[in-house]
Backbone as JSON, one array per atom type, in Angstrom:
{
  "sequence": "XXXXXXXXXXXXXXXXXXXXXXXXXXXXXXXXXXXXXXXXXXXXXXXXXXXXXXXXXXXXXXXXXXXXXXXXXXXXXXXXXXXXXXXXXXXXXXXXXXXXXXXXXXXXXXXXXXXXXXXXXXXXXXXXXXXXXXXXXXXXXXXXXXXXXXXXXXXXXXXXXXXXXXXXXX",
  "N": [[0.85, -1.17, 0.0], [0.66, 2.22, -0.92], [2.32, 5.03, 0.65], [0.49, 7.27, 2.84], [0.71, 10.07, 2.2], [1.42, 9.98, -0.48], [-0.83, 8.85, -1.66], [-2.66, 10.83, -1.01], [-1.61, 12.99, -2.46], [-2.02, 12.05, -5.05], [-4.82, 11.95, -5.16], [-5.37, 14.66, -4.83], [-4.24, 15.7, -7.2], [-5.93, 14.45, -9.05], [-8.43, 15.59, -8.38], [-7.85, 18.3, -8.88], [-7.48, 18.13, -11.63], [-10.09, 17.46, -12.51], [-11.38, 19.83, -11.73], [-10.06, 21.7, -13.36], [-11.05, 20.9, -15.79], [-13.59, 21.77, -15.6], [-15.38, 20.26, -14.14], [-16.81, 20.15, -11.47], [-18.47, 18.51, -9.84], [-17.49, 15.91, -10.19], [-14.94, 16.25, -9.15], [-15.54, 16.8, -6.48], [-16.77, 14.37, -5.73], [-14.65, 12.57, -6.06], [-12.96, 13.38, -3.97], [-14.65, 13.13, -1.74], [-14.98, 10.41, -1.54], [-12.81, 9.58, -0.13], [-12.56, 10.42, 2.68], [-10.93, 10.13, 4.94], [-8.38, 10.64, 4.01], [-8.58, 13.22, 3.14], [-9.27, 14.91, 5.27], [-7.04, 15.81, 6.81], [-5.53, 17.29, 5.11], [-4.88, 20.42, 4.03], [-4.93, 21.4, 1.41], [-6.49, 19.48, 0.06], [-8.92, 19.73, 1.46], [-9.54, 22.35, 0.76], [-9.85, 22.06, -2.03], [-12.07, 20.34, -2.11], [-14.01, 21.97, -0.91], [-13.95, 24.08, -2.77], [-14.79, 22.78, -5.11], [-17.41, 22.13, -4.39], [-18.38, 24.7, -3.98], [-18.13, 25.77, -6.57], [-20.05, 24.21, -7.73], [-22.26, 25.41, -6.75], [-23.11, 24.64, -4.24], [-23.27, 25.83, -1.58], [-23.77, 25.72, 1.23], [-22.88, 23.16, 1.82], [-20.23, 23.42, 1.06], [-19.0, 25.06, 2.94], [-18.07, 23.71, 5.45], [-15.72, 22.04, 4.65], [-14.13, 24.11, 3.68], [-13.84, 25.7, 5.94], [-12.3, 23.97, 7.47], [-10.04, 23.89, 5.83], [-9.22, 26.54, 6.13], [-8.39, 26.46, 8.77], [-6.18, 24.77, 8.53], [-4.66, 26.04, 6.59], [-4.1, 28.88, 7.25], [-3.06, 31.22, 6.14], [-3.7, 31.33, 3.48], [-5.09, 33.12, 1.05], [-6.91, 32.43, -0.94], [-8.44, 30.38, 0.1], [-9.82, 31.76, 2.12], [-11.23, 33.63, 0.56], [-12.94, 31.93, -0.93], [-14.37, 30.76, 1.16], [-15.6, 33.03, 2.3], [-17.2, 33.75, 0.14], [-19.03, 31.63, 0.12], [-20.2, 31.94, 2.67], [-21.44, 34.44, 2.34], [-23.4, 33.82, 0.45], [-24.99, 32.16, 1.85], [-26.28, 33.61, 3.66], [-24.76, 34.46, 5.83], [-23.36, 36.92, 6.48], [-21.77, 38.3, 8.36], [-19.85, 36.39, 9.01], [-18.64, 36.09, 6.55], [-17.42, 38.56, 6.27], [-15.64, 38.42, 8.44], [-14.0, 36.32, 7.6], [-12.66, 37.46, 5.41], [-11.4, 39.58, 6.7], [-9.63, 38.11, 8.26], [-8.02, 37.05, 6.22], [-6.84, 39.37, 5.29], [-5.02, 39.93, 7.26], [-2.83, 38.38, 6.63], [-2.38, 38.99, 3.94], [-2.29, 41.95, 3.25], [-1.95, 43.54, 1.0], [-3.44, 42.68, -1.09], [-5.61, 43.47, -3.49], [-8.07, 42.35, -4.22], [-9.11, 41.28, -1.88], [-9.7, 43.56, -0.36], [-11.55, 44.74, -2.08], [-13.67, 42.84, -2.2], [-14.33, 42.84, 0.48], [-15.24, 45.46, 0.72], [-17.58, 45.21, -0.77], [-19.05, 43.47, 0.9], [-19.22, 44.94, 3.29], [-20.76, 47.01, 2.32], [-23.16, 45.67, 1.74], [-23.81, 45.06, 4.34], [-24.49, 47.49, 5.17], [-22.65, 49.3, 6.22], [-21.44, 51.98, 5.55], [-19.13, 53.73, 5.78], [-17.01, 51.92, 6.34], [-17.19, 50.36, 4.04], [-16.57, 52.25, 2.06], [-13.94, 52.9, 2.81], [-12.62, 50.44, 2.44], [-13.09, 50.02, -0.3], [-11.76, 52.22, -1.36], [-9.13, 51.56, -0.65], [-8.8, 49.21, -2.13], [-8.9, 50.26, -4.72], [-6.68, 51.93, -4.63], [-4.69, 50.02, -4.58], [-5.15, 48.57, -6.91], [-6.26, 49.93, -9.64], [-7.83, 48.89, -11.63], [-10.03, 47.63, -10.56], [-11.98, 49.52, -10.49], [-13.36, 49.32, -12.85], [-15.16, 47.3, -12.37], [-17.03, 48.22, -10.58], [-19.43, 49.59, -11.59], [-21.03, 47.43, -12.31], [-21.47, 45.95, -10.09], [-23.72, 44.74, -7.99], [-23.75, 44.71, -5.24], [-23.05, 47.21, -4.39], [-25.27, 48.77, -4.77], [-26.84, 50.01, -2.79], [-25.34, 52.17, -2.13], [-24.96, 53.86, -4.26], [-26.04, 56.44, -4.61], [-24.69, 57.94, -2.8], [-22.67, 60.71, -2.08], [-19.88, 60.56, -1.45], [-19.24, 58.01, -2.33], [-19.77, 58.31, -5.06], [-17.85, 60.24, -5.7], [-15.5, 58.82, -5.15], [-15.68, 56.75, -7.02], [-15.66, 58.01, -9.44], [-13.23, 58.55, -10.47], [-10.75, 59.82, -12.63], [-8.69, 58.21, -14.79]],
  "CA": [[0.0, 0.0, 0.0], [1.49, 3.43, -0.96], [2.19, 5.89, 1.83], [-0.68, 8.14, 2.87], [0.91, 11.34, 1.51], [1.43, 9.7, -1.92], [-2.24, 8.69, -2.04], [-3.29, 12.14, -0.92], [-1.13, 13.76, -3.61], [-2.69, 11.54, -6.25], [-6.22, 12.39, -5.09], [-5.35, 16.1, -5.07], [-4.02, 15.9, -8.64], [-7.15, 14.03, -9.74], [-9.46, 16.62, -8.14], [-7.44, 19.49, -9.63], [-7.76, 17.86, -13.04], [-11.53, 17.61, -12.73], [-11.73, 21.25, -11.65], [-9.55, 22.35, -14.57], [-11.94, 20.53, -16.89], [-14.92, 22.31, -15.34], [-16.21, 19.17, -13.64], [-16.74, 20.23, -10.01], [-19.13, 17.38, -9.18], [-16.57, 14.78, -10.2], [-13.86, 16.58, -8.21], [-16.08, 16.62, -5.13], [-16.97, 12.94, -5.46], [-13.32, 11.97, -5.93], [-12.46, 13.7, -2.64], [-15.58, 12.62, -0.73], [-14.8, 8.96, -1.4], [-11.63, 9.33, 0.7], [-12.58, 11.46, 3.72], [-9.81, 9.93, 5.86], [-7.2, 11.25, 3.42], [-8.85, 14.63, 2.89], [-9.46, 15.66, 6.52], [-5.81, 16.41, 7.34], [-4.83, 18.0, 4.05], [-5.47, 21.72, 3.74], [-5.18, 21.52, -0.03], [-7.62, 18.61, -0.29], [-10.12, 20.36, 2.01], [-9.83, 23.51, -0.09], [-10.37, 21.59, -3.32], [-13.43, 19.84, -1.91], [-14.86, 23.15, -0.74], [-13.99, 24.81, -4.04], [-15.63, 22.0, -6.03], [-18.8, 22.3, -3.96], [-18.71, 26.11, -4.24], [-18.35, 25.91, -8.02], [-21.32, 23.55, -8.01], [-23.27, 26.21, -6.06], [-23.54, 23.92, -3.04], [-22.57, 26.71, -0.65], [-23.86, 25.2, 2.61], [-22.0, 21.98, 1.87], [-18.84, 23.83, 0.83], [-18.44, 25.77, 4.08], [-17.26, 22.93, 6.4], [-14.35, 21.75, 4.22], [-13.38, 25.37, 3.57], [-13.49, 26.07, 7.31], [-11.17, 23.11, 7.85], [-8.89, 24.37, 5.05], [-8.78, 27.78, 6.75], [-7.64, 26.06, 9.96], [-4.91, 24.16, 8.12], [-3.93, 26.98, 5.72], [-4.64, 30.18, 7.67], [-2.52, 32.34, 5.37], [-4.07, 31.18, 2.08], [-6.2, 34.03, 0.77], [-7.91, 31.77, -1.8], [-9.33, 29.66, 1.01], [-10.68, 32.75, 2.77], [-12.14, 34.18, -0.45], [-13.96, 30.93, -1.23], [-15.21, 30.63, 2.35], [-16.43, 34.23, 2.38], [-18.18, 33.63, -0.96], [-20.08, 30.71, 0.59], [-20.9, 32.56, 3.79], [-22.31, 35.49, 1.8], [-24.51, 33.23, -0.27], [-25.83, 31.4, 2.78], [-26.85, 34.56, 4.6], [-23.92, 34.65, 7.02], [-22.52, 38.03, 6.05], [-20.76, 38.62, 9.38], [-18.77, 35.41, 8.88], [-17.93, 36.43, 5.3], [-16.56, 39.7, 6.6], [-14.56, 37.95, 9.31], [-13.08, 35.51, 6.8], [-11.81, 38.37, 4.63], [-10.55, 40.28, 7.66], [-8.55, 37.16, 8.58], [-7.13, 36.97, 5.07], [-6.09, 40.63, 5.2], [-3.9, 39.89, 8.2], [-1.69, 37.77, 5.92], [-2.2, 39.57, 2.6], [-2.91, 43.28, 3.24], [-1.75, 44.22, -0.27], [-4.25, 42.02, -2.12], [-6.75, 44.34, -3.8], [-9.33, 41.6, -4.28], [-9.63, 41.15, -0.52], [-10.29, 44.85, 0.0], [-12.72, 44.95, -2.93], [-14.76, 41.98, -1.73], [-14.72, 43.33, 1.8], [-16.06, 46.65, 0.46], [-18.9, 44.71, -1.18], [-19.73, 42.89, 2.05], [-19.56, 46.04, 4.2], [-21.87, 47.72, 1.68], [-24.35, 44.87, 1.99], [-24.1, 45.16, 5.77], [-24.86, 48.9, 5.35], [-21.59, 50.02, 6.92], [-20.96, 52.83, 4.46], [-17.75, 54.19, 6.01], [-16.08, 50.79, 6.15], [-17.23, 49.99, 2.63], [-15.81, 53.26, 1.31], [-12.52, 52.76, 3.14], [-12.1, 49.23, 1.77], [-13.1, 50.24, -1.74], [-10.66, 53.14, -1.64], [-7.87, 50.81, -0.54], [-8.73, 48.31, -3.29], [-8.58, 51.07, -5.9], [-5.28, 52.36, -4.47], [-3.83, 48.89, -4.9], [-5.36, 48.13, -8.3], [-7.28, 50.8, -10.2], [-8.68, 48.12, -12.54], [-11.29, 47.27, -9.88], [-12.94, 50.56, -10.8], [-14.17, 48.83, -13.98], [-16.18, 46.36, -11.87], [-17.99, 48.9, -9.7], [-20.77, 49.84, -12.17], [-21.78, 46.18, -12.49], [-21.5, 45.26, -8.8], [-25.0, 45.03, -7.32], [-23.51, 44.88, -3.81], [-22.92, 48.64, -4.11], [-26.49, 49.48, -5.14], [-27.34, 50.84, -1.69], [-24.45, 53.32, -1.95], [-24.75, 54.57, -5.52], [-26.42, 57.85, -4.5], [-23.84, 58.56, -1.79], [-21.7, 61.61, -2.72], [-18.5, 60.07, -1.3], [-19.11, 56.86, -3.24], [-19.7, 58.86, -6.42], [-16.55, 60.88, -5.86], [-14.49, 57.77, -5.18], [-15.79, 55.91, -8.21], [-15.62, 58.78, -10.66], [-11.83, 58.9, -10.71], [-10.29, 59.82, -14.02], [-7.37, 57.57, -14.86]],
  "C": [[0.9, 1.24, 0.0], [1.3, 4.26, 0.3], [1.01, 6.86, 1.68], [-0.47, 9.43, 2.07], [0.97, 11.15, -0.01], [0.0, 9.55, -2.42], [-2.96, 10.03, -2.01], [-2.88, 13.0, -2.1], [-1.83, 13.33, -4.89], [-4.15, 12.0, -6.29], [-6.31, 13.89, -5.37], [-5.16, 16.39, -6.56], [-5.27, 15.52, -9.44], [-8.24, 15.1, -9.59], [-9.12, 17.9, -8.89], [-7.72, 19.32, -11.11], [-9.24, 18.01, -13.36], [-11.94, 19.09, -12.69], [-11.25, 22.01, -12.88], [-10.44, 22.06, -15.78], [-13.36, 21.07, -16.7], [-15.9, 21.26, -14.85], [-16.19, 19.15, -12.1], [-17.41, 19.06, -9.29], [-18.22, 16.16, -9.11], [-15.41, 15.02, -9.23], [-14.34, 16.35, -6.78], [-16.24, 15.14, -4.79], [-15.64, 12.21, -5.26], [-12.79, 12.18, -4.51], [-13.35, 13.13, -1.54], [-15.43, 11.12, -0.51], [-13.66, 8.6, -0.45], [-11.54, 10.34, 1.84], [-11.41, 11.34, 4.7], [-8.51, 10.54, 5.32], [-7.36, 12.77, 3.27], [-8.78, 15.45, 4.18], [-8.21, 16.38, 7.02], [-5.0, 17.15, 6.29], [-5.55, 19.32, 3.75], [-5.83, 21.87, 2.27], [-6.39, 20.7, -0.45], [-8.93, 19.2, 0.24], [-10.52, 21.56, 1.15], [-10.44, 23.06, -1.41], [-11.79, 21.05, -3.2], [-14.39, 21.02, -1.75], [-15.03, 23.93, -2.02], [-14.88, 24.09, -5.05], [-17.11, 22.18, -5.67], [-19.26, 23.74, -4.2], [-19.0, 26.32, -5.72], [-19.65, 25.25, -8.45], [-22.5, 24.23, -7.32], [-23.9, 25.48, -4.87], [-22.87, 24.58, -1.83], [-22.62, 26.21, 0.79], [-22.91, 24.03, 2.8], [-20.53, 22.35, 1.78], [-18.21, 24.44, 2.07], [-17.6, 24.89, 5.02], [-15.87, 22.55, 5.88], [-13.5, 23.02, 4.05], [-12.98, 25.89, 4.96], [-12.29, 25.26, 7.79], [-9.91, 23.56, 7.11], [-8.34, 25.66, 5.66], [-8.0, 27.51, 8.04], [-6.24, 25.57, 9.59], [-4.04, 25.1, 7.3], [-4.37, 28.41, 6.04], [-4.14, 31.37, 6.86], [-2.87, 32.27, 3.88], [-5.3, 32.03, 1.76], [-7.29, 33.38, -0.09], [-8.92, 30.99, -0.96], [-10.33, 30.64, 1.63], [-11.67, 33.38, 1.78], [-13.28, 33.2, -0.75], [-14.92, 30.77, -0.05], [-16.13, 31.83, 2.49], [-17.54, 34.21, 1.34], [-19.36, 32.76, -0.5], [-20.88, 31.31, 1.73], [-21.88, 33.63, 3.28], [-23.57, 34.88, 1.2], [-25.4, 32.34, 0.6], [-26.35, 32.31, 3.89], [-26.05, 34.78, 5.87], [-22.87, 35.72, 6.72], [-21.44, 38.37, 7.08], [-19.59, 37.65, 9.33], [-17.97, 35.65, 7.59], [-16.96, 37.57, 5.55], [-15.38, 39.25, 7.44], [-13.53, 37.12, 8.54], [-12.13, 36.4, 6.01], [-10.91, 39.2, 5.53], [-9.37, 39.4, 8.06], [-7.54, 37.09, 7.45], [-6.27, 38.23, 4.96], [-4.92, 40.68, 6.18], [-2.65, 39.33, 7.54], [-1.36, 38.47, 4.62], [-2.81, 40.97, 2.51], [-2.77, 44.02, 1.91], [-2.52, 43.56, -1.42], [-5.53, 42.82, -2.35], [-8.07, 43.59, -3.78], [-9.94, 41.41, -2.9], [-10.32, 42.43, -0.08], [-11.57, 45.1, -0.8], [-13.91, 44.12, -2.43], [-15.25, 42.43, -0.35], [-15.57, 44.6, 1.66], [-17.48, 46.23, 0.07], [-19.69, 44.23, 0.04], [-20.11, 43.96, 3.07], [-20.72, 46.86, 3.62], [-23.18, 46.97, 1.92], [-24.79, 44.94, 3.45], [-24.49, 46.59, 6.16], [-23.92, 49.65, 6.3], [-20.84, 50.85, 5.87], [-19.5, 53.24, 4.62], [-16.74, 53.07, 5.77], [-16.03, 50.37, 4.69], [-16.4, 50.96, 1.8], [-14.31, 53.15, 1.57], [-11.91, 51.56, 2.42], [-12.06, 49.4, 0.26], [-11.97, 51.18, -2.14], [-9.32, 52.43, -1.6], [-7.72, 49.86, -1.74], [-8.32, 49.09, -4.54], [-7.16, 51.63, -5.83], [-4.33, 51.25, -4.91], [-3.94, 48.46, -6.36], [-6.55, 48.91, -8.88], [-8.23, 50.06, -11.14], [-9.99, 47.67, -11.88], [-12.37, 48.32, -10.11], [-13.88, 50.13, -11.94], [-15.31, 47.91, -13.52], [-17.32, 47.06, -11.14], [-19.35, 49.13, -10.35], [-21.64, 48.58, -12.27], [-21.99, 45.43, -11.18], [-22.77, 45.64, -8.03], [-24.82, 45.21, -5.8], [-23.4, 46.36, -3.43], [-24.2, 49.43, -4.4], [-27.0, 50.4, -4.03], [-26.52, 52.12, -1.51], [-24.34, 54.21, -3.18], [-25.09, 56.06, -5.45], [-25.57, 58.61, -3.49], [-22.79, 59.44, -2.47], [-20.25, 61.13, -2.6], [-18.24, 58.86, -2.2], [-18.96, 57.36, -4.67], [-18.35, 59.51, -6.68], [-15.45, 59.82, -6.0], [-14.51, 57.0, -6.49], [-15.82, 56.69, -9.52], [-14.2, 59.28, -10.96], [-11.55, 58.89, -12.2], [-8.88, 59.26, -14.02], [-6.7, 57.81, -16.18]]
}
């Protein structure tokens, strides 16, 4: 019998292959068949959560992503995926906390600030949303292109500070 880490690596490669092919259900099933190998691997937990998230099974995706966040606390992709699931399952405060945790490790990642701005906007914390959006735009002005299409900001569109911030000329 091959060592556990060899089997885990093989399962991870198989799941990654399914995800690359756009087959999240197959990736999830591949990992679910071997829960004893997945539970202690941050990467495997992340892939299972990501496969379930891509399949829009957000409630199901949260537990493996939570485990991945325990095992890989500095991986921003884990926190982004977990926050995505929390938002879509009505747990906005947990989505915000997940991104706040990610910012501790990656404060220069514009996507974290941008998504956090979206979540603070949904939570109707205008000041925090504006601060995060401003930081995201400072780090990567290309996020400005997304703002007009982002429904999370709909509650702020009439706000003069929001309009000033998002009407930058580049």
